[in-house]
C-alpha positions as CSV (number, residue, x, y, z in Angstrom):
1,M,-33.2,63.6,76.0
2,F,-34.4,60.4,78.1
3,F,-36.2,57.8,76.4
4,S,-37.9,60.5,74.3
5,N,-37.7,60.2,70.9
6,Q,-40.6,57.8,70.1
7,R,-42.5,57.8,73.6
8,H,-45.9,58.8,72.4
9,A,-46.0,57.6,68.7
10,L,-48.4,54.5,69.4
11,I,-50.8,56.8,71.7
12,F,-51.0,59.9,69.7
13,G,-51.2,58.0,66.2
14,L,-54.3,56.2,67.1
15,A,-56.0,58.7,69.7
16,L,-58.8,60.1,68.5
17,V,-60.4,61.1,71.4
18,C,-59.5,62.1,75.1
19,S,-60.6,62.8,78.7
20,M,-57.5,63.7,79.9
21,A,-57.3,67.8,79.7
22,T,-54.6,68.2,82.3
23,A,-53.1,71.7,82.7
24,P,-49.3,71.7,83.3
25,A,-48.7,72.0,87.3
26,M,-45.7,72.8,89.3
27,A,-44.8,71.0,92.5
28,W,-43.1,72.5,95.6
29,D,-41.4,76.1,94.9
30,E,-37.8,75.7,95.1
31,E,-37.3,75.8,98.6
32,G,-39.8,72.5,98.6
33,H,-37.7,70.8,96.2
34,I,-34.5,71.9,97.8
35,T,-36.0,70.8,101.5
36,V,-36.8,67.1,99.8
37,A,-33.3,66.9,98.2
38,H,-31.6,68.1,101.5
39,L,-33.5,65.6,103.5
40,A,-32.6,62.8,101.0
41,A,-28.7,63.5,100.9
42,V,-28.5,63.9,104.6
43,K,-29.7,60.4,105.3
44,L,-27.4,58.8,102.8
45,P,-25.9,55.8,104.7
46,D,-21.7,55.3,105.0
47,T,-22.2,52.3,102.7
48,M,-22.3,55.1,99.9
49,P,-19.1,56.5,98.6
50,D,-17.9,59.7,100.8
51,W,-17.3,62.0,97.7
52,V,-21.4,62.0,96.9
53,R,-22.0,62.7,100.9
54,T,-19.8,65.8,100.7
55,P,-21.2,69.3,101.3
56,E,-20.2,70.5,97.6
57,V,-22.4,67.2,96.0
58,R,-24.9,68.1,98.4
59,S,-25.4,71.6,97.4
60,R,-24.9,70.8,93.9
61,L,-27.8,68.2,94.8
62,E,-30.1,70.8,96.1
63,Y,-29.4,73.2,92.9
64,L,-30.5,70.8,90.5
65,S,-33.6,69.8,92.3
66,S,-35.3,72.4,90.4
67,E,-33.8,71.9,87.1
68,P,-36.8,70.5,85.3
69,D,-39.2,73.4,86.2
70,R,-36.7,76.0,85.0
71,W,-36.7,74.2,81.7
72,R,-40.8,75.5,81.8
73,G,-38.8,79.2,81.2
74,Q,-38.2,78.1,77.6
75,H,-41.8,78.4,76.3
76,S,-41.0,76.0,73.5
77,I,-43.7,73.3,72.7
78,F,-41.1,70.8,72.2
79,V,-39.3,71.3,75.5
80,D,-43.1,71.2,77.0
81,H,-44.2,68.1,74.8
82,Y,-41.4,66.1,76.5
83,N,-41.0,67.7,80.2
84,N,-44.5,68.5,81.4
85,P,-46.2,64.8,81.8
86,D,-43.2,64.0,83.5
87,H,-44.2,66.1,86.9
88,Y,-47.9,64.0,87.3
89,M,-49.5,61.3,86.6
90,D,-54.0,61.6,87.5
91,E,-54.9,58.2,89.2
92,E,-58.8,58.9,88.8
93,Q,-57.9,59.1,84.8
94,L,-55.8,55.6,85.3
95,H,-59.7,54.2,86.2
96,V,-60.7,53.9,82.6
97,F,-58.0,51.7,81.5
98,D,-58.9,49.5,84.5
99,L,-55.7,50.8,86.3
100,T,-54.2,52.7,89.5
101,F,-51.1,53.2,90.8
102,K,-50.4,49.7,91.9
103,T,-51.5,48.1,88.6
104,L,-49.7,50.2,85.9
105,P,-47.4,48.3,83.6
106,P,-43.5,48.4,84.6
107,L,-43.1,49.7,80.7
108,E,-44.1,53.1,79.6
109,R,-45.0,51.8,75.9
110,Q,-46.6,49.0,77.7
111,L,-49.3,51.8,79.1
112,L,-49.4,54.1,75.8
113,D,-50.3,50.5,73.9
114,R,-52.8,49.8,76.3
115,M,-54.4,53.4,76.1
116,A,-54.2,53.5,72.5
117,A,-55.9,50.1,71.8
118,E,-59.0,51.3,74.5
119,R,-59.2,54.6,72.7
120,A,-59.6,52.9,69.0
121,L,-61.8,50.3,69.8
122,H,-63.9,52.1,72.8
123,P,-64.2,55.4,71.4
124,D,-67.4,56.5,73.1
125,K,-65.9,56.3,76.5
126,F,-63.7,59.3,75.6
127,K,-64.7,63.0,75.1
128,P,-63.6,64.5,71.7
129,Y,-59.9,65.7,71.6
130,D,-59.2,69.4,70.4
131,P,-55.7,70.0,69.2
132,K,-56.1,74.1,69.7
133,E,-56.4,73.5,73.2
134,D,-53.3,71.6,73.3
135,P,-50.5,73.1,71.5
136,A,-47.3,71.1,73.1
137,Y,-49.5,67.6,72.6
138,T,-49.7,66.4,75.9
139,N,-53.1,65.7,77.1
140,L,-53.9,62.5,75.8
141,V,-51.7,61.0,78.6
142,P,-52.7,61.0,82.6
143,G,-49.2,62.1,83.3
144,L,-45.9,59.8,82.9
145,L,-44.1,60.6,86.7
146,P,-44.0,56.9,87.5
147,Y,-42.2,56.1,84.3
148,R,-39.9,59.1,84.6
149,I,-39.0,58.3,88.1
150,S,-38.2,54.3,86.9
151,Q,-36.4,55.6,84.0
152,L,-34.0,57.9,85.6
153,Q,-33.4,55.5,88.6
154,W,-32.1,53.2,86.0
155,L,-29.9,55.7,84.1
156,I,-28.1,56.6,87.5
157,A,-27.6,52.8,87.9
158,A,-26.2,52.9,84.3
159,D,-23.8,55.9,85.4
160,W,-22.7,54.1,88.7
161,T,-21.6,51.3,86.3
162,T,-19.0,53.1,84.5
163,L,-17.9,54.8,87.4
164,K,-17.6,51.2,89.3
165,T,-15.8,50.3,86.4
166,Y,-13.4,53.1,85.9
167,E,-12.9,52.6,89.9
168,K,-11.9,48.9,88.8
169,H,-9.1,49.8,86.7
170,P,-7.5,53.1,87.9
171,D,-4.7,52.3,86.0
172,Q,-6.6,52.4,82.6
173,V,-8.3,55.6,83.1
174,T,-7.6,59.0,83.7
175,S,-8.8,61.6,86.5
176,E,-10.6,63.4,84.0
177,M,-12.8,60.3,83.2
178,V,-13.5,59.8,86.3
179,R,-14.6,63.4,87.4
180,N,-16.8,63.2,84.4
181,A,-18.6,59.9,85.3
182,R,-19.1,61.3,89.0
183,E,-20.8,64.5,87.5
184,N,-23.1,62.4,85.5
185,I,-24.4,60.8,88.4
186,V,-24.7,63.7,90.3
187,Y,-26.8,65.6,87.7
188,N,-29.0,62.7,87.0
189,M,-29.4,62.2,91.1
190,G,-30.5,66.1,90.8
191,I,-33.2,65.4,88.3
192,I,-34.7,62.3,89.8
193,S,-34.9,64.5,93.1
194,H,-37.2,67.2,91.6
195,L,-39.6,64.2,90.2
196,V,-39.5,62.2,93.4
197,G,-40.5,65.5,95.1
198,D,-42.8,65.8,92.8
199,G,-44.7,62.6,93.9
200,A,-44.7,63.5,97.6
201,Q,-47.1,66.5,96.4
202,P,-50.4,65.2,96.9
203,L,-51.7,67.5,94.0
204,H,-49.6,66.2,91.6
205,V,-51.4,62.5,91.3
206,T,-55.0,63.3,91.0
207,Q,-57.3,65.3,88.1
208,H,-58.0,67.7,91.3
209,H,-54.7,69.3,90.9
210,H,-56.0,72.8,90.3
211,G,-59.1,72.8,92.7
212,W,-61.8,70.3,92.6
213,V,-63.5,69.3,89.8
214,G,-66.5,67.6,88.6
215,P,-69.0,66.0,91.3
216,N,-68.3,67.9,94.8
217,P,-70.8,67.2,97.5
218,K,-68.1,68.0,100.3
219,G,-67.6,71.4,99.3
220,Y,-64.0,71.1,98.7
221,T,-62.3,74.4,97.2
222,T,-62.5,74.9,93.3
223,E,-59.9,77.8,93.8
224,K,-57.2,77.2,90.7
225,G,-54.9,79.0,93.1
226,F,-55.4,76.3,95.8
227,H,-52.2,74.6,93.9
228,S,-49.9,77.4,94.0
229,F,-50.5,77.8,97.8
230,I,-49.3,74.1,98.5
231,D,-46.4,74.5,96.2
232,G,-44.7,77.5,98.3
233,G,-47.3,79.4,100.0
234,V,-48.3,76.8,103.0
235,I,-44.2,76.1,103.3
236,S,-43.6,79.9,103.7
237,L,-46.6,80.5,105.8
238,H,-45.2,77.9,108.4
239,H,-41.4,78.5,108.2
240,I,-40.4,75.3,106.5
241,T,-37.2,75.4,105.8
242,P,-34.4,72.2,105.4
243,E,-32.5,73.0,108.4
244,S,-36.1,72.9,110.5
245,L,-36.7,69.2,109.0
246,A,-33.0,68.0,109.1
247,E,-33.1,66.5,112.5
248,R,-36.2,64.5,111.8
249,A,-35.1,63.2,108.4
250,R,-36.0,59.7,107.6
251,P,-34.2,56.7,106.4
252,P,-34.0,55.9,102.9
253,R,-37.3,54.0,101.9
254,K,-36.0,50.4,101.1
255,T,-36.1,50.0,97.5
256,A,-34.2,47.2,96.0
257,K,-33.8,46.9,92.4
258,E,-35.9,43.6,92.1
259,D,-39.0,45.2,93.4
260,S,-38.4,49.2,92.5
261,W,-41.4,49.5,90.4
262,K,-43.8,48.4,93.0
263,V,-41.9,50.9,95.7
264,I,-42.7,53.8,93.2
265,G,-46.4,52.5,92.8
266,D,-46.8,51.9,96.6
267,Y,-45.0,55.4,97.2
268,L,-47.3,57.3,94.5
269,D,-50.7,55.4,95.7
270,E,-49.8,56.6,99.3
271,T,-49.5,60.4,98.1
272,Y,-53.1,59.6,96.6
273,Q,-54.5,59.0,99.6
274,Q,-53.7,62.4,101.1
275,V,-55.6,64.2,98.4
276,E,-58.9,64.2,100.1
277,P,-57.4,65.0,103.7
278,L,-55.9,67.8,102.2
279,Y,-58.9,69.3,100.8
280,E,-60.4,68.7,104.4
281,L,-57.9,70.5,105.8
282,E,-58.0,73.6,103.7
283,K,-62.0,73.4,104.0
284,S,-61.7,73.4,107.8
285,G,-58.8,76.4,107.7
286,E,-56.5,74.2,109.8
287,L,-54.6,74.3,106.5
288,K,-52.8,77.0,108.1
289,K,-52.6,75.9,111.3
290,E,-50.6,73.3,113.2
291,P,-52.3,70.2,111.4
292,G,-51.4,71.7,108.4
293,K,-48.0,72.3,108.9
294,K,-47.7,68.8,110.2
295,F,-49.4,67.5,107.1
296,I,-46.7,69.3,104.7
297,E,-43.9,68.6,106.8
298,D,-44.9,64.8,106.5
299,R,-45.3,65.0,102.8
300,L,-41.6,66.5,102.8
301,L,-39.9,64.1,105.1
302,D,-41.6,61.2,103.0
303,G,-40.3,62.5,99.7
304,G,-36.8,62.8,101.3
305,A,-37.1,58.9,102.2
306,M,-38.1,57.9,98.8
307,L,-35.3,59.9,97.4
308,A,-32.5,58.5,99.5
309,G,-33.7,55.4,98.9
310,V,-34.0,55.7,95.2
311,W,-30.4,56.8,95.4
312,V,-29.3,53.9,97.3
313,A,-31.1,51.7,94.8
314,A,-29.6,52.9,92.1
315,Y,-26.0,52.9,93.4
316,E,-26.5,49.1,94.3
317,A,-27.7,48.0,91.0
318,G,-24.6,49.6,89.5
319,T,-22.0,46.6,88.2
320,I,-19.1,45.9,86.0
321,D,-19.3,47.0,82.6
322,E,-17.3,44.2,81.0
323,Y,-17.7,45.5,77.4
324,R,-16.1,48.6,78.9
325,E,-13.3,46.7,80.6
326,K,-12.3,45.3,77.5
327,Q,-12.0,48.6,75.9
328,L,-10.0,50.0,78.4
329,A,-7.7,47.3,78.3
330,A,-7.4,47.7,74.8
331,K,-6.3,51.0,74.9
332,A,-4.2,50.7,77.5
333,H,-2.0,48.1,76.1
334,G,-2.7,48.7,72.3
335,P,-3.2,46.0,69.8
336,Q,-2.1,42.6,70.5
337,T,-1.1,40.5,67.5
338,T,-0.7,37.0,67.8
339,Q,1.2,34.6,65.5
340,A,-1.7,33.3,64.0
341,E,-3.2,36.7,63.3
342,K,0.2,37.9,61.5
343,P,-0.4,38.0,57.8
344,A,1.3,36.0,55.2
345,Q,3.9,37.6,53.8
346,T,4.0,38.6,50.3
347,P,7.1,37.7,47.7
348,A,8.8,41.2,48.1
349,E,8.7,40.6,52.1
350,K,10.2,37.2,52.1
351,P,13.6,37.2,52.9
352,A,16.5,35.9,50.0
353,E,17.3,32.7,49.9
354,K,21.0,31.9,51.3
355,K,23.4,30.6,48.7
356,S,24.9,27.4,49.3
357,E,28.5,28.0,50.8
358,E,29.5,24.4,49.6
359,P,31.7,24.3,46.5
360,V,30.0,23.4,43.2
361,E,31.2,20.4,41.3
362,K,33.0,21.0,38.4
363,K,31.9,19.1,35.4
């Protein structure tokens, strides 16, 4: 799977203590994720290829938008170890490392190095870690959501690079190669749609993900079921559907490849700013009324705009793979041997010397 082989090696090797016991959390039920994918798909610009804007591809993207949640159904610590941290990142848990969504280093292992060093140098700052409470071995990180989004965005760009290279040389590829390249693009577009959708749900960017924890002077709800209500209950209550929001879908968020990491950080920070307003709506009872409906719709619309922007940025970052071009040319034309490259002839291969036809002088 993507970037998973050594992703936690450094941090887990030095992790003696921890303050980040974070329960796995779903984000949006299938209807919510389908809505985000739908809102993004209907706003793809004409600059994107026609085939990726067809109803068939849109349907596939909507199905794939919940795939990472389906992986949880395997109930495997190996799947959970890889998958669970990708759905969230708790902003408050970054503060102990003097970080925020806007100041995160762009590479995952840069973060893991920093966290591991901090734990090793200042173990007194962290609570004891109990491995019995963490069978999937994920609680030592505050989540990895922005890194997963960034990694997948560039993998989609790499998929577009392959397809663009094939399309540049139609006489050197088969229709099956093009079909497979397109399917790779759609699959990764679908997977990233889930994670961008997670990033629009305020309870996926805070330690207060299943009710308020710690000091609670404002008396916010501490009910663990609050998360599941936001994921789906409130969407059902307000009859929010892809169709009800389609006409209000927002244009793709501008996400140039040069600043894509900054845009991801800004997006998650904006969602984090909605954590307390969400809890305020619940406390006042307005969450079940029109203000609550407007709040949830805004989150879904924002997720759709971000997702469309990520999709467009990945497409625009696709280039031409010069190495692949050479490989295609070699297969299409076969090996070319120049005169200089021809092996020297062995004695057995040398042609027999012609005998002189001139008469031999008699002695």
